[in-house]
C-alpha positions as CSV (number, residue, x, y, z in Angstrom):
1,M,20.7,83.5,77.9
2,K,22.8,80.7,79.5
3,R,19.9,78.4,79.4
4,L,19.2,79.1,75.7
5,L,22.9,78.6,74.9
6,L,22.9,75.2,76.6
7,I,19.8,74.2,74.7
8,A,21.4,75.3,71.4
9,I,24.5,73.3,72.2
10,A,22.5,70.2,73.1
11,L,20.5,70.4,69.8
12,L,23.6,71.0,67.7
13,P,24.6,67.3,67.4
14,L,21.0,66.5,66.4
15,S,21.2,69.2,63.7
16,L,24.5,67.9,62.4
17,W,23.1,64.3,62.4
18,A,20.1,65.5,60.3
19,Q,22.5,67.0,57.8
20,E,24.6,63.9,57.7
21,Q,21.6,61.8,56.8
22,K,21.3,63.6,53.4
23,N,23.2,62.3,50.4
24,Q,25.3,65.3,49.5
25,E,25.6,64.2,45.9
26,I,21.8,64.4,45.6
27,V,21.8,67.8,47.4
28,A,24.3,69.1,44.8
29,L,22.4,67.6,41.9
30,I,19.2,69.2,42.9
31,H,20.8,72.5,43.6
32,D,22.3,72.4,40.1
33,N,19.0,71.5,38.4
34,L,15.8,71.6,40.6
35,H,14.0,69.3,38.2
36,R,16.2,66.4,39.4
37,A,14.1,66.3,42.5
38,G,11.5,64.5,40.4
39,V,13.8,61.4,40.2
40,N,11.9,59.2,37.7
41,T,10.2,62.2,36.1
42,F,13.5,63.8,35.3
43,P,14.4,63.8,31.5
44,Y,17.3,61.7,30.3
45,E,20.8,63.2,30.7
46,Y,23.6,62.0,28.5
47,R,26.6,62.1,30.8
48,P,29.7,61.0,28.8
49,A,32.5,59.5,30.9
50,K,35.9,58.0,30.3
51,E,35.8,54.4,29.2
52,T,38.0,51.4,29.6
53,P,39.6,50.4,26.3
54,V,38.4,47.2,24.7
55,P,40.8,44.3,25.3
56,A,43.1,43.7,22.3
57,G,41.7,41.4,19.6
58,Y,38.1,41.7,20.6
59,K,35.4,43.3,18.4
60,P,31.7,44.0,19.2
61,F,29.2,41.8,17.3
62,Y,25.9,41.9,19.3
63,I,23.8,44.3,21.4
64,S,21.2,43.4,24.0
65,H,19.3,46.5,25.2
66,Y,16.5,47.4,27.5
67,G,15.2,51.0,27.6
68,R,12.5,52.8,29.5
69,H,10.1,55.1,27.5
70,G,11.1,58.7,27.2
71,S,9.7,61.8,28.9
72,R,6.0,61.8,29.3
73,S,3.1,63.7,30.8
74,E,2.1,63.2,34.4
75,W,-0.6,60.8,35.9
76,S,-2.8,63.7,36.9
77,R,-5.9,63.7,34.8
78,D,-8.1,63.9,37.9
79,N,-5.8,66.2,39.9
80,Y,-5.5,69.1,37.4
81,A,-9.1,70.3,37.8
82,S,-9.1,70.2,41.6
83,L,-5.6,71.8,41.8
84,L,-6.5,74.5,39.4
85,A,-9.7,75.2,41.3
86,R,-7.7,76.0,44.4
87,W,-5.1,78.1,42.6
88,N,-8.0,80.0,40.9
89,A,-9.8,80.6,44.1
90,A,-6.8,82.3,45.6
91,A,-6.4,84.4,42.4
92,E,-10.1,85.4,42.4
93,A,-9.7,86.6,46.0
94,G,-6.8,88.8,44.9
95,Q,-4.5,86.9,47.3
96,L,-1.8,85.7,45.0
97,T,1.6,87.5,44.9
98,D,3.3,88.1,41.6
99,E,5.2,84.9,42.1
100,G,2.0,83.1,43.0
101,E,0.3,84.3,39.9
102,Q,3.3,83.1,37.8
103,A,3.0,79.7,39.4
104,R,-0.7,79.6,38.7
105,Q,-0.1,80.4,35.0
106,R,2.4,77.6,34.9
107,V,-0.1,75.1,36.3
108,I,-2.6,76.3,33.7
109,L,-0.1,75.7,30.9
110,L,0.8,72.3,32.2
111,A,-2.9,71.3,32.3
112,Q,-3.2,72.5,28.7
113,L,-0.2,70.5,27.6
114,H,-1.4,67.4,29.5
115,D,-4.6,67.7,27.4
116,G,-6.4,65.0,29.4
117,M,-3.9,62.3,28.4
118,D,-2.0,60.6,31.2
119,G,1.4,59.2,30.5
120,R,1.6,60.5,26.9
121,L,5.1,60.6,25.4
122,T,6.2,64.2,24.8
123,P,8.3,65.5,21.8
124,R,11.2,65.5,24.2
125,G,10.7,61.9,25.0
126,A,10.8,60.9,21.4
127,R,13.9,63.1,20.9
128,E,15.7,61.3,23.8
129,H,15.3,57.9,22.1
130,R,16.4,59.2,18.7
131,Q,19.5,60.6,20.3
132,I,20.3,57.4,22.3
133,A,19.8,55.3,19.1
134,A,22.0,57.7,17.1
135,R,24.9,57.4,19.7
136,M,24.5,53.6,19.8
137,Y,24.7,53.4,16.0
138,K,27.7,55.7,15.7
139,K,29.6,53.9,18.5
140,Y,28.8,50.4,17.2
141,K,28.5,51.0,13.5
142,S,30.4,47.8,12.8
143,V,27.8,45.7,14.6
144,F,24.9,47.1,12.6
145,R,26.8,46.8,9.3
146,S,27.7,43.2,9.8
147,G,26.5,40.6,7.3
148,C,23.2,39.8,9.1
149,R,21.8,43.3,9.8
150,K,18.7,41.9,11.5
151,V,17.4,44.0,14.4
152,R,14.6,42.8,16.7
153,A,12.6,45.5,18.6
154,Q,10.0,44.6,21.2
155,S,7.8,46.9,23.3
156,S,5.4,47.1,26.1
157,V,1.8,47.7,24.8
158,A,1.8,51.1,26.5
159,P,1.6,53.9,23.8
160,R,4.5,55.8,25.3
161,C,6.7,52.7,24.9
162,L,5.5,52.0,21.4
163,V,6.3,55.6,20.3
164,S,9.7,55.4,22.0
165,M,10.4,52.2,20.1
166,A,9.3,53.9,16.9
167,A,11.5,56.9,17.6
168,A,14.6,54.8,18.3
169,T,14.2,52.3,15.4
170,G,13.2,55.1,13.1
171,E,16.5,56.8,13.8
172,L,18.5,53.6,13.2
173,M,16.8,53.1,9.9
174,R,17.4,56.8,8.9
175,L,21.1,56.2,9.6
176,D,21.1,52.8,7.8
177,P,18.1,52.0,5.5
178,T,19.5,48.6,4.8
179,L,18.8,47.3,8.4
180,D,16.4,44.4,8.6
181,M,14.1,45.8,11.3
182,N,11.5,43.7,13.1
183,W,8.9,45.1,15.5
184,D,6.6,43.3,17.9
185,T,4.4,43.8,20.9
186,G,1.6,41.9,22.7
187,E,0.5,40.1,25.9
188,K,3.4,37.6,26.0
189,I,5.9,40.3,25.2
190,M,4.6,42.2,28.2
191,L,6.1,39.5,30.4
192,V,9.4,40.4,28.9
193,C,9.0,44.2,28.8
194,S,6.9,44.9,31.9
195,T,6.6,43.4,35.4
196,E,5.8,45.0,38.7
197,D,6.2,44.4,42.4
198,T,3.5,42.5,44.2
199,K,0.6,44.0,46.1
200,D,2.0,42.9,49.5
201,I,5.3,44.6,48.6
202,K,3.5,47.8,47.7
203,K,1.4,47.7,50.9
204,S,4.5,47.2,53.1
205,V,6.6,49.9,51.4
206,Y,3.8,52.4,51.4
207,K,3.7,52.2,55.3
208,I,7.5,53.0,55.3
209,L,6.9,55.9,52.9
210,D,4.0,57.3,55.0
211,K,6.3,57.4,58.0
212,Q,9.1,59.0,56.0
213,A,6.7,61.7,54.8
214,A,5.4,62.3,58.4
215,D,9.0,62.8,59.5
216,H,9.6,65.6,57.0
217,I,6.7,68.0,57.0
218,P,7.4,70.6,54.2
219,D,8.0,74.2,55.0
220,T,4.4,75.4,54.5
221,A,5.1,78.8,56.0
222,A,7.8,79.7,53.5
223,F,5.7,78.3,50.6
224,L,2.6,80.3,51.6
225,A,4.6,83.5,52.2
226,R,5.9,83.3,48.6
227,I,2.5,82.8,46.9
228,F,-0.1,84.5,49.2
229,K,-0.3,88.2,50.1
230,D,-2.0,87.2,53.4
231,P,-0.9,83.6,54.3
232,S,-3.5,83.5,57.0
233,Q,-6.2,83.3,54.3
234,A,-4.5,80.3,52.5
235,R,-6.3,77.4,54.1
236,A,-9.7,78.9,53.6
237,L,-9.0,79.5,49.9
238,S,-6.9,76.5,48.9
239,G,-7.3,73.9,51.6
240,D,-4.5,71.8,53.2
241,P,-1.2,73.6,52.3
242,V,0.8,70.3,52.4
243,K,-1.6,68.8,49.9
244,L,-1.4,71.9,47.7
245,M,2.4,71.8,47.8
246,R,2.7,68.1,47.0
247,E,0.1,68.2,44.1
248,T,1.8,71.2,42.7
249,F,5.2,69.5,43.0
250,D,3.8,66.3,41.2
251,I,2.5,68.3,38.3
252,G,5.5,70.6,38.1
253,S,7.8,67.6,38.1
254,V,7.1,67.0,34.3
255,S,7.8,70.7,33.4
256,L,11.2,69.8,31.8
257,A,9.5,66.9,29.9
258,F,7.7,69.6,28.1
259,D,10.9,71.7,27.7
260,L,9.7,74.3,30.3
261,D,11.9,76.0,32.9
262,D,12.0,75.3,36.6
263,S,9.9,78.3,37.7
264,L,7.2,76.1,39.4
265,F,9.9,74.4,41.5
266,R,11.4,77.7,42.6
267,I,8.4,78.3,44.9
268,F,9.7,75.4,47.1
269,T,12.7,75.3,49.3
270,E,15.6,73.1,48.2
271,D,15.2,71.2,51.5
272,D,11.6,70.3,50.7
273,L,12.7,69.3,47.2
274,Y,15.3,67.0,48.7
275,W,13.0,65.2,51.0
276,W,10.4,64.7,48.2
277,S,13.2,63.3,46.0
278,Q,14.2,61.0,48.9
279,H,10.5,59.8,49.1
280,I,10.5,58.9,45.4
281,G,13.9,57.3,45.4
282,M,13.0,55.1,48.4
283,N,9.8,54.1,46.6
284,M,11.7,53.1,43.5
285,Y,14.5,51.2,45.3
286,L,12.5,49.3,47.9
287,R,9.8,48.2,45.5
288,Q,11.9,47.4,42.4
289,C,15.5,46.8,43.3
290,N,17.5,44.2,45.3
291,S,16.5,45.4,48.8
292,R,17.1,43.1,51.8
293,D,13.4,42.9,52.6
294,Y,11.7,42.7,49.2
295,G,14.4,42.0,46.6
296,D,14.1,38.2,46.4
297,K,10.4,38.4,45.8
298,R,10.7,41.3,43.3
299,M,13.2,39.4,41.2
300,E,10.9,36.5,40.6
301,P,8.7,37.9,37.8
302,V,11.7,39.5,36.0
303,Q,13.1,36.0,35.3
304,V,11.2,36.0,32.0
305,L,13.3,38.9,30.8
306,V,16.4,37.3,32.2
307,D,15.7,34.1,30.2
308,D,14.9,36.1,27.1
309,V,18.2,38.0,27.3
310,I,20.3,34.8,27.9
311,A,18.5,32.8,25.1
312,K,18.9,35.5,22.5
313,A,22.5,36.2,23.4
314,D,23.3,32.5,23.2
315,A,21.7,32.3,19.8
316,A,23.5,35.4,18.5
317,I,26.8,33.8,19.7
318,A,26.0,30.5,18.1
319,D,24.6,31.5,14.7
320,G,24.7,35.3,14.4
321,D,21.1,35.5,13.3
322,C,20.6,38.9,14.9
323,V,22.9,41.9,15.6
324,A,20.7,43.6,18.2
325,D,17.7,43.0,20.4
326,L,16.1,46.2,21.5
327,R,13.4,46.1,24.3
328,F,11.3,49.1,25.3
329,G,9.3,49.3,28.6
330,H,9.4,50.9,32.0
331,E,11.7,51.9,34.8
332,Y,10.3,49.2,37.1
333,Q,11.5,46.5,34.7
334,L,14.8,48.2,34.1
335,L,15.6,48.4,37.8
336,A,14.5,44.8,38.5
337,F,16.5,43.4,35.6
338,S,19.6,45.4,36.5
339,S,19.3,44.2,40.1
340,R,18.8,40.6,39.0
341,I,22.1,40.5,37.0
342,G,24.1,42.5,39.5
343,V,24.6,45.9,38.1
344,K,26.5,48.2,40.5
345,G,24.4,51.2,41.6
346,I,21.2,49.3,41.5
347,A,21.8,45.7,42.7
348,E,23.3,46.6,46.1
349,R,21.5,44.8,49.0
350,L,20.3,47.8,51.0
351,D,17.9,47.9,53.9
352,T,15.3,50.7,54.5
353,D,17.9,53.1,56.1
354,G,20.3,52.5,53.2
355,S,17.6,53.3,50.6
356,R,17.3,56.8,52.0
357,T,20.5,57.9,50.3
358,W,20.1,55.9,47.0
359,P,20.7,58.3,44.1
360,G,17.6,57.4,42.1
361,V,17.8,60.3,39.7
362,L,21.1,58.9,38.3
363,R,19.5,55.4,37.8
364,C,15.9,55.7,36.6
365,P,15.2,59.0,34.8
366,F,13.0,59.0,31.7
367,A,14.6,56.9,28.9
368,C,17.0,55.1,31.4
369,N,18.6,52.2,29.6
370,L,20.9,49.2,30.0
371,Q,23.0,48.2,27.1
372,M,24.9,44.9,27.1
373,I,27.6,44.9,24.4
374,F,29.1,41.5,23.3
375,Y,32.6,41.2,22.0
376,R,34.4,38.3,20.4
377,N,38.0,37.5,19.4
378,R,39.2,35.2,16.6
379,S,39.4,32.3,19.0
380,G,35.6,32.6,19.7
381,D,36.0,33.9,23.3
382,V,33.1,36.2,24.2
383,L,33.2,39.2,26.5
384,V,30.3,41.3,27.6
385,K,30.2,44.9,28.9
386,C,27.2,46.7,30.5
387,Y,26.4,50.3,30.1
388,L,23.9,51.9,32.5
389,N,22.5,55.1,31.0
390,E,25.4,55.0,28.6
391,Q,28.1,54.9,31.3
392,E,30.1,51.7,31.7
393,A,28.9,49.6,34.7
394,T,30.5,46.8,36.8
395,I,28.9,43.7,38.1
396,L,28.8,43.3,41.8
397,T,28.8,39.5,41.8
398,L,32.0,39.2,39.7
399,P,35.6,40.4,40.2
400,G,37.2,42.9,37.9
401,G,35.3,44.4,35.0
402,P,33.9,46.2,33.2
403,Y,34.6,43.4,30.6
404,Y,33.4,40.0,31.7
405,R,33.5,36.6,30.1
406,W,30.0,35.9,29.0
407,E,30.1,32.4,30.5
408,D,31.0,33.8,33.9
409,L,28.3,36.4,33.9
410,R,25.8,33.9,32.5
411,A,26.7,31.4,35.3
412,S,26.4,34.1,38.0
413,I,23.0,35.1,36.7
414,L,21.8,31.5,36.6
415,R,23.0,30.9,40.1
416,N,21.2,34.1,41.2
417,D,24.3,35.3,43.0
418,V,22.7,38.7,43.8
419,R,20.8,36.9,46.7
420,N,24.1,36.7,48.5
421,L,25.3,40.3,48.2
């Protein structure tokens, strides 16, 4: 007994260290809603927060916006059949518990809803963009009702982005039919709306993620005990339990995108959900954000969007030919652009260890968006304020905030100050 007690005491610091490695904010977020473990497959949450009053004498006159497409189906066209075959084999052998059978029925339903179409915008995804657009219009009605009324909307050629653009702009036109709405897409616009990390970044980050996954083997015993009457039969019927768990997680991660409950995620422990969310968050941050190892290279292709935002904002300031530029694309571009201009919460210069506690679910859910609101006073001085997912954001490369002189932010962006964070 003494020996066992000494071993337990020796292991206690290691156990406490493991707990400290978790981001307790993410732990709480997942506990409150298991679907948040999906990170970039979690539907958009409008989280209103207290705002800093607009400085006296300034009024909004122009909006520059970038938004990811809304909730979509999973990238699992080839996985559904093989996953269903394994769940069905266990059912045919009479090995599934009641909870296991409920999980199988949910996988069947998700396969039906997927309907062989990867990345298809769901009704919830369209609804997210209608709601975001409606709040934008209500908040900045004076911008849209100014003399010009011209709104430009550009989209990635991906159907889920085009439908998101249609939903958002359709809502704006429902609220104000007098708007002069312009839509566009195409190969050159893809350079504005969609860029990705390079192959060498992917290759390097995947090695890090493979190690992270190997360090946190999921609790297969708890999982199999919940779904199998005789867990010893599980491998013969459904193959590698870790693979079964991860593929079920991947498919279940879009349940809420189809307005379904979290029953499929309840067959996993919250600890496993946390480590999977960490894996996704690290993938998002290291490949797309301002990481120490890969950030400089990742920022290069997003310069096209940076130039587009600056040029159009300068034109709006100079001649007021457009009241809003709305761009629709992907979370990769949103993260890279937000990093490039210094948005707090995304642009921090983290290393691999730092990326482990990055709260990705708060940054890049479905329909994540960055809104830059421009204000002017009678003297012609221009301020800009950024909103990340409709919450006011500060800029890491500039003091003060959240209102910044446009010439200061513009200069900081052109100097590429984020390299020095």
